[in-house]
C-alpha positions in Angstrom: 89.7 43.7 84.6 88.4 46.4 82.3 90.4 49.6 82.6 88.8 53.0 81.8 91.3 55.4 80.3 92.1 58.8 81.5 92.2 61.9 79.1 95.9 61.6 78.9 95.7 57.9 78.0 93.1 58.6 75.4 95.3 61.2 73.9 98.1 58.7 73.4 95.6 56.2 71.9 94.5 58.9 69.4 98.1 59.3 68.3 98.5 55.5 67.8 95.1 55.3 66.1 95.9 58.1 63.7 99.2 56.4 62.6 97.2 53.2 62.0 94.7 55.1 59.9 97.5 56.9 57.9 99.3 53.6 57.3 96.1 52.1 55.9 95.8 55.0 53.5 99.4 54.4 52.3 98.6 50.7 51.7 95.3 51.5 50.0 97.3 53.4 47.4 99.7 50.5 46.9 97.3 47.6 46.7 97.1 46.6 43.0 97.6 43.5 40.9 101.3 42.4 40.9 102.4 43.8 44.3 103.5 41.2 46.9 102.1 41.2 50.4 105.8 41.4 51.5 106.1 44.8 49.7 102.9 46.0 51.5 104.5 44.9 54.8 107.6 46.9 54.0 105.6 50.0 53.1 103.7 49.8 56.4 106.7 49.2 58.6 108.7 52.1 57.0 105.7 54.5 57.5 105.1 53.5 61.1 108.8 53.8 62.0 109.0 57.2 60.3 106.2 58.4 62.6 108.4 57.3 65.7 105.9 54.6 66.4 106.4 50.8 66.6 104.7 48.1 64.5 102.8 46.4 67.3 102.3 43.0 65.6 106.0 42.4 64.8 107.4 39.8 67.2 104.0 39.7 69.1 104.0 36.1 70.4 106.5 35.4 67.6 104.6 36.8 64.7 107.2 37.7 62.1 105.7 40.7 60.3 104.4 44.3 60.8 101.0 43.7 59.2 98.6 40.8 58.8 97.7 40.3 55.1 94.9 37.7 54.6 93.9 37.0 51.0 90.6 35.6 49.8 89.7 32.6 52.0 92.2 33.7 54.6 90.3 35.1 57.6 93.1 36.6 59.8 96.8 36.4 60.6 98.0 35.9 57.1 101.8 36.3 57.0 103.2 38.7 54.3 105.2 36.8 51.7 106.3 36.8 48.0 102.8 36.1 46.9 101.7 38.5 44.3 98.1 39.9 44.4 96.0 39.1 41.4 93.1 41.0 39.8 89.9 39.9 41.5 91.5 39.1 44.9 90.4 40.6 48.1 93.0 41.3 50.9 92.3 42.0 54.5 95.0 44.1 56.1 95.3 44.4 59.9 97.6 47.0 61.4 98.6 47.7 64.9 100.9 50.5 66.3 102.3 51.5 69.6 103.5 54.9 70.6 104.0 56.3 74.1 103.1 52.9 75.6 99.6 52.8 74.0 98.1 50.9 71.1 95.9 51.4 68.0 94.5 48.5 66.0 92.4 48.5 62.8 91.6 46.3 59.8 90.1 46.8 56.4 89.5 44.5 53.4 90.3 45.9 50.0 89.6 44.9 46.5 92.5 44.1 44.1 91.6 45.5 40.7 88.1 44.4 39.6 86.4 42.1 41.9 83.2 40.1 41.6 79.8 41.4 42.7 79.7 38.6 45.3 83.0 39.8 46.7 81.9 43.4 46.7 78.7 42.5 48.6 80.7 40.6 51.2 83.0 43.6 51.8 80.1 46.0 52.0 78.2 43.9 54.4 81.2 43.4 56.7 82.0 47.1 56.9 78.4 47.9 57.5 78.3 45.2 60.2 81.2 47.0 61.9 79.3 50.2 62.0 76.2 48.4 63.3 78.3 47.3 66.2 79.9 50.7 66.7 76.5 52.3 66.8 75.6 50.2 69.8 78.8 51.2 71.7 77.0 53.7 73.8 77.3 54.7 77.4 74.9 52.5 79.4 74.5 49.7 76.8 75.7 46.2 77.5 78.7 44.8 75.8 76.7 42.1 74.1 74.5 44.7 72.4 77.5 45.3 70.1 77.9 41.6 69.5 74.2 41.0 68.8 73.8 43.9 66.4 76.8 42.6 64.3 75.4 39.0 64.2 71.9 40.1 63.2 73.2 42.4 60.5 75.4 39.7 59.0 73.0 36.7 59.2 70.1 38.7 57.8 72.2 39.0 54.7 72.9 35.2 54.5 76.6 35.4 55.6 78.2 33.9 58.7 80.1 35.4 61.6 83.4 33.8 62.7 83.1 32.5 66.3 86.6 31.4 67.0 88.1 35.0 66.9 86.7 38.1 68.6 87.3 41.7 69.3 89.0 42.9 72.4 89.8 45.7 74.8 92.8 47.8 73.9 95.0 50.4 75.7 98.4 50.0 77.3 98.2 46.4 76.0 97.2 45.2 72.5 94.7 42.8 73.9 92.9 43.7 77.2 89.6 42.8 78.8 86.9 42.5 77.7 86.6 40.1 74.8 84.1 41.5 72.2 82.4 38.6 70.3 80.6 39.3 67.1 77.7 37.1 68.1 75.4 36.5 71.0 72.1 37.8 72.5 71.6 41.4 73.6 71.6 42.7 77.2 74.5 40.7 78.6 78.0 41.5 79.8 79.6 44.6 81.4 77.8 47.9 81.1 79.6 50.3 78.8 81.1 53.3 80.5 83.1 56.4 79.3 86.8 55.7 79.1 86.4 52.1 78.0 88.3 51.4 74.8 87.4 48.5 72.5 88.6 47.0 69.2 85.5 45.9 67.4 86.2 43.6 64.5 83.7 41.5 62.6 85.1 38.7 60.5 82.5 37.6 58.0 82.4 34.5 55.8 80.6 33.8 52.6 79.9 30.2 53.7 80.3 28.4 57.0 81.5 30.2 60.1 84.0 27.4 60.8 87.7 28.1 60.3 91.0 26.2 60.5 94.6 27.2 61.1 97.2 26.3 58.5 100.6 24.6 59.1 102.4 27.9 59.6 100.5 28.1 63.0 99.2 31.6 62.1 97.1 31.8 59.0 93.4 31.1 59.6 91.3 30.2 56.6 87.6 29.4 56.1 86.9 25.6 56.4 85.0 25.6 53.1 87.6 27.9 51.4 85.0 30.5 50.6 85.8 34.2 50.9 86.2 36.0 54.2 86.3 39.8 55.0 87.5 41.7 58.1 86.9 45.2 59.2 88.0 46.7 62.5 88.2 50.0 64.4 89.5 50.9 67.9 86.9 53.1 69.6 86.4 54.8 73.0 83.1 55.0 74.8 82.1 58.6 75.7 79.2 60.3 77.4 77.7 60.6 73.9 78.6 59.0 70.6 81.5 56.6 70.5 84.8 58.1 69.4 86.6 56.3 66.5 90.3 56.3 67.4 91.5 54.7 64.1 89.7 56.9 61.6 91.2 60.0 60.0 
């Protein structure tokens, strides 16, 4: 069941989304060669707790950390560790927070030092694909209009969209109905209405769209071990333009 949020609920979601966005800014300043992903996790957790919010991912279905940190060929759900970032890496950081019973969720992929032109193009394409999807998140459109616009944008640039993981509704739960795929034909699915809140999150690979899960049962990597990027915003459908809940 898709739940349309009240003004009060949207206010709480703005609070959660703002803390997510601020935490991303803190980590963006910290990402550099030599830092460990575990240190990034500590910075994020400390910041979120200082804002009287809760790191939403920690202990979610047993996940052990406050952020997901996925490096290079890792697509999603990478667990922070003592791994040191190296010049030329890319790192996808996914952050969720909860405050007053409502959630915010956003991801960004960042360069570590100087990255290759190929990596830079992948990051740019993935972020632009997110905005292509958001631009279709309009009152009266169909849910799959978002999905289709992302897939077309990505594949026109010779990249592939991950099929095994999708975006989702968000609100008083981290994951709510509906699922928001990043692929599919236009004109299908529920009609978008004001008060719907969605986490739109293209995951884009350099090579095949196929992915596998590592032995830790969490970290998802590209099957061909080529690079992957991930960008995400939580948004609200309004009478006019979509509202970005996780953007400062």
